[in-house]
C-alpha angles and dihedrals in degrees: 000000000000090000091052092048091050091050091052091049091050091049091051091049091049091050093052090047090061093049117145140188117248107202120202123185126203118257141086118355092018090151094059097038096050095044090048090053090052091049094046095047117113129200110295095022126130119218102206117196112200130231115283139055123312117199118208134186096188140026126274129229139197125192102162120107124235098023129140119208109197140170131200092261141316092270095037109050113052122185107196120196095176089121094047111140100193127060098238132111126286095239125009119194119193100165136084134259094019127153123197112191153153102025144091128240118201138191104351116178090225131014120340106228120354135183122193125190092351129149120209095009115172129193109191133177095347135149122203116182146158104222096205092067128240110348135156089232093060119107116278101237135025103198109013123179110174131177087004135133130215097021121185121189112176132163094358126151123196128183132181105010112159091217115016130345097208108021129175115185134183091348139128136222103019137176122189112178146149090016137130130218120185139161093013127121091242114018099202123002131185109191131181089342137134130221108007132166115197112181147145092021133133119226110181140149092016126123088247125011109212125000130189110189141166119201133191131246097032128126090249122037137156097075113197148153106047126158120199110188143151092011127142107229102177143151098357100176111138113128112247109267100171116133113261113270096034113123091232090056084083095057109113116235110259100031113151105191123358123189118189130179094332131126136229098008118162120195113189145147094012127136108233115180143142097024108140099207105039145323094227129005127189113195141165123234105266105191123096115261138178099199106119093198095057124103111200098192130091109234140171090030124165125190111178146146097008123149101237120188131176111332137145095044096131110020114206100207131088110281092009095118093054091045091052091051089053088058096047101276103312136057119248117256099263125044122188123181087217097223107154103162134051132157089241095050117081092171129093110245111236127180138172107198104176100160097078169184086108126194114213108195090195093214113180093215138007110290094001114169099194114114105268114176112247117220131204125218134170089226131003131208129003134291120242104085106135117240116237113255118257115273113252120199125202110279096247091053095042090054089065091071122071 
């Protein structure tokens, strides 16, 4: 067995040693020439797309390990999918140890750049945008790793996604940093994922800035251990343009940070300002579900040491205006629905909400409409919830980021 493993390692090393650059220039037949380059690539190769505008009528795909797809720069290499006939993504990656970098993707019918089942997937210095502005018909996600491990998103800008600009779903070991999300429904969303660090990003002019959710009936559930820190979550004011039926269609316009049904989420040292509904919202999942393994309550939540400006001045949810009047014209910085028990939740709900005042709506159940009496506290809960450890990527992948 050791001999076989050594032979495989030597073969892999030999393959990488013979790596080459496959250069592709814009021009006629770009669809065929780029896809052929992605098919012909071997481990260690670089597919280098030249400066200029590439026009595509279909999506692209890569399923070879250890490949870099690079352009000449975010503002220099433009991949336009305006003429795309199908509804798929612009680029789909299903292989490991892949980096996509230094280019712009525009106007895909579906998602911008997606990875599925990938390990050590890196999105670096990218722009994904829908040039017609926010529209329900735009693709759902800009950068979209799903069912992936060791995810790096760095220096990425996304505009106009009809669901989430930067979205990481059902994945593990994630870093999202130095990126910008604007004019999306959700700016940055971490969903059904474990161990994520989201920091030094700007989420602005979205419907909601940063979301951390967990949803039922998915292959991976039980999202936990996310740190949101040193982000700028400001002026999120774009009306919700998600297609009806999408979970983010329920996000109120002007939500800064929303945490739903997730565990061990720490929100700290962010600047949260200019969000008309709320700075931070903690809510239970309100839809009916039959998944016996799902916990719909947020728990082990810490909100501390954030710089919170003017928020909550025009709440975008039912009853929000009356609630704001009850508190002098604007909602306090942190809103919690207050649900602490549920038949599907065996865990004790613990929170440490330091950045008050905090409104506890004291709802008896998720989405309850009976007249619970909200309470106001300067802080809520007790300190002592341990912060998740920093996410550490494999050395080769970590070296890709400055």
